[in-house]
N, C-alpha and C positions, 0 to 999 in steps of 0.2 A: 434534253429539256423539251420536247416539241408539244407536252402536253402542260406546262405548266407544275409538274411534280416530278419528285426522281420513283416515288414509285416503290420505296424500301425507307425503312427506318434502322437505328440504329439502337438496341437493347444493351447497356451493361448491367451486368450483375456483380455489384461491389462486393457480397457476401462471398462469392466464390474467386472474382477476376476475371469471370466469361464476358467476353466482349462478342457480340452477334450482330447479323445484320437478318433482317425480317422485312420479308416482300409482302407488301400490303397489295391484294387484287385492284383493276381498275373500278370495278362497281363499289368499293370503299369510299375511294376520292370520288365517285358520280354521288353519292350521297351522301358523303360528310365532306366535300371538299379536302381540305387539309386546314393547320394551322389548329385552331380552337375545337372545330368538329372532329378532326381525326382526333385529336390528342382526348376528346371525351371519348369516345365511338371507344379506342383503345384502353385507354384506362376502365372502362365499366366493364371489359372483357377481363381484363390482369386484376385488378384488385377486388380480392374477395371480401363479402360484408363483412362489417364489424372487424376490419382491419387498422392495427393502431396507427393515426398517420405518421408515427415516429419512428415505427416499427418496419420489420424488413418486409413485411408485406404491402407496405405502401409504394406506388411508382410516382415518381416524379416527373415530367415528360418536358423536355424544351423544342417548342415546335414553332418552324419557319414557315411563314404564310404563302397559302396558295401561289400569290402572284410575285414573290420576291425571286429574283431573276429573270423575272420576262423583261424588263425595259420598261414596264409600267410604273411612273411617277407614284411617289409613296406608299410605296408597299414594301418596305424594309422594314414589317414589325415582328417582333419573337414574342411568343407566347411562354408562361410557365405553367405547366396544367400540376394540380394531383389533389389529394385528398388532405384538406390545410388542417395544419395543426394546431390551429385559434379555433375553429368551429368544427371541426370534425366532419365535416360537409366538403362541397366540392370547393375546389379553390383554383383560382387562377388570376396571372396578372400579364400585362404587356408593356414592352419597352421597346423605342426606337433603338435607332445607332447601326452599328454595323457588322451586329453577332446574327442576325439570320440569314444575309447574304453567307457567312460563314459557313455555317450549318447547309447550306444547297452544295455550296463548294467543295465541302468534305463528302457528296454524293447523296445526303438523306434527307426526307422532310421532318425528321424530327431526332430526338435523342432524350432516350427513356432509361432511368437508373433503377434501379431495386434493389431491395438488400441493405445489408449495411455491414459497412467497412471495419477490420480490427483495428487499423491504423488510418492516420489522414493519405489521400488518396486523391489524383486529379486525373483529368481525362484528357490525352493529347490528340487529337483526329486531323489528319494533313490530306485527307482525299485517298492516299496510299495506305495508311495504316490507321487504326485507332486503339489504344493501348492504355493501360491505367499506369501513373506513374506516382510514385513516392512524393508527399505532400508534405513530409514533415518539418524541412524548413520553413513550410509556410505557416504553419501553424501558430495561430496568436499574432499574427499580422493584420492590419485594417486591410480594407478593399484596395484602399491606391497602393498601400506595398504589395499586396497579393498582387494585382493585375500588373504592376512593373515589372515584377518579379518574373511572373508568366511570360509576357512581350519577350522579354530579353530572354528568356529559354526557348520559345519557339521562334524566334526569328521576323525577322519580316511578313508582314500581312498578316500577322497572329492576330486572334481576337480572344477575349476574354470573357466569361460571366463567373464570379466569385462568390463568396461569402466572406464574413469578416468573424471577430471573435462574438456576435452577437450568436448567429448561425452555429457556431462550434459549440455553443453550449445551449444548444438547443431553444434559445428562445423563441416566443411562440411567435413573436412578430417580426422574427428577422427578415430581412432583405436578399436579394439577390442584385449582386450590382456589376453593370458592365457599361 
């Protein structure tokens, strides 16, 4: 990572179960950097006008900051970007902690989810593989219980971002915990 970015994002289609890597050209990073800028650029390309924020056409992105993993101090923040279900417009939030470096360690600058799954799933990504796994046993658990279960399943060094019952019920003010 000599440029401060990985040059690719992971795109997960929850409707089909497809998981693929998309390479991002250098000129996109030169114009939009990473994090919020890259997320806004890609979502503008991918979300059609009029898309339902809770529907299959919306895209939810988890973005690592440009300087994450470079050794710069205080650069471990990550962002979530998408069309807000509360406002119907742009929505973003950011958080600190250990999730941003985990995205980079898996080889990506961001992870994007599109589509709607017929059953509860979670993404497992360890740098060597990325796959959707059954999350039925986690459904109904709060975020602390969910995080503990996923950390145990993922093993040492795992990092988790998850929702709880409010997100499962599509509450317009539900959050993502890390």
